[in-house]
Structures are given as C-alpha cells and as structure tokens.
Residue, then its C-alpha position, 0 to 999 in steps of 0.5 A: m428694200v435689200n434689208k428686207f429681202q435679206s430678212h426674208m430670206k433668212q426666215t425662209l432658209l431658216a424655216f426650211f431647214l428646221f423642216v429638213f431637219a424635223c423630217i430627220g428627227s421623225a425618221f430617227a424616232q422611227g428607230h430606222k437602222g441604216q448604213y455608215y459612210l466614211g470619206g470627204s470632199l475636195t474643191y479646188d478654185y482659181s481665180s487669176y484676178g482677186s480684188s483691189s483697192v486704193i489706199n490714200y495717204t498725205d503724200g500719195y497713194t497705193n493701189y492695193s490688189t490681189s491676184k492668182i488666187n488658189s483655194l483649197s478646201i478639205r472635208p473629211e466626214f462621217g454620216f449614217f443613214i436613218s432611213d432608206k433615203w436620209s442619212i446625216g453626217i459631220q464633216p471638219v473642215f480645213s481651207r487655204t486661200g492664197g495668192t499674190e498681193t501687191s502694193d503699187f505706190h505713187s508719190s504726190a511730191d517726189p515720183t522716185k519714192n515711187y515703188v512696187a512690191s509684190d508678196k504672197y500670202h495665205t489664209d488658213i480656215l478652220g471649221i466643222g459642219i453637219h449635213a443631210r442628204y436625200y438619195a435618189m437613186i436612178s439605178d444601182k449605181f447611179g443617183f442624185f442627192p441634194e445636201f443640206g448643211i450648217s457650218t461654221l468656219n473661223n480664221s486660224k489665227y484670228f477666231n473672231y473672223g469667220t462665217f456661219s452658214l446655211g446652204a444647199t448643194p446638188n451632187f451627183v453620186f455614182f458607185p463602180t463598186q458595190k461599197l465605193g461611192v463617187n460624189l460630185g458637186f456643183g455651184g448651190v444656194s446659201y445665206n452667210l453671216d460675217y461674225h466680226t462685221k455682222e454683215n449677211t450675204f445670199h449666194l446662188g451659183l451653179n458653176d462657180a464651185i466644183s467639189f469631188g468627194l469619195n465615201y466608203f459605204w459599210g453595209r451596202k447590198 
C-alpha cells in the first residue's frame, strides 16, 4: 500500500513539474524580456533531540544518540523573469549539519568497563538546484510566490551519498525599496530520493523550515 502511494506521488509530482516547466518553456519561446535578480537565502534549524539507536555486541551494548542538532544552509541565487510573473533561476547550495554524538557503553560481564563518550561532529553538503517562481503581487511592495524546484545534494566527503529532490515552497516577498526584495519562506512539500539506499520519501509541512532571503532586482520599475 505504501509503495503504491509513493509511486503515485512520484508520478503526480513528475507530471506537475513537467507541466510547470512546459509553461515556462512556452513563455520563453514567446520572447518575453524580463528583469534579473541576484541574491540568496539562509535557512537555520535547531533540534535539541536528534536520534538514538542501540548497537549490540557480544560483551554488551551501546546506546548511541545525537543531540543539539544545528543545521545551516546557504543558497546564493541568480535568476531572470521570462514573463511578467514567471521567473527561473539557479542556486548553488552549501549546508552544514552538526551536533553532539554520545556513546553510552554497558558491559554485560564487567560493569567497570562501562563508559560514556561524547564528541562534536558535522557534515557538509554541496549541491545545485534550479527553480521557477510565480509572482502574485498584492501591491507594489508586497506579494506572494510559490517556488518550484529541482535539486541534487551530495556529501562533500562521500559524493555517492546524497539526495535528489522535487519540491514546492510558499514564500512572501516585501520590497522595502524599489529594487530590494526580502523573501520569507516556510515549510513546503517535497519528494526525496536517497542516492545510496534508493529509498524515497514524501514530506509535507508548514512550520518545520523557515528561510530568509534577499534579492536585488535589475530593471524593476
């Protein structure tokens, strides 16, 4: 049942993104000239509790856990408008996730060999993504845009470990000046495929990831 649902979601998302980019291609073919923007976004997330697992040995077991997880993502971007409302862009990605890992070993034969060890760790991720946005402006200074994206993220040390993602994120944009746009994104929907394990997941949330971005627009009047 789960596999059928995941297969259906993959087909639905793929069809949706093909439709989106077909619309973009159609707009581009009409020769619309647009504005350019340069900027980026910053995403930060913190979790006091990460994960835990038990590793069994012949002479005992270890409770392994992670905690105080900090995740930081930096995404510079460049894009341009292909119509009055549609824009496309490219985003290189750098992110770092770090925290504390703890190993609590319990010996089944000699309690004097019990120990607890803690250490700091971090993992760096590199990636690239492309996105499409549809700007719906409520006024000259305030508006809303859904962002549709495709990206690949890979471990900087072990490149075959990574994730391919399709997703959409709701965003608000505010223009404090004529050419500077401030973006606020929250949550979203995504389909993710793990390159190494081949497992796929579907995620939907509105308050689990907050992103803040700035864009400078050329040609905005």
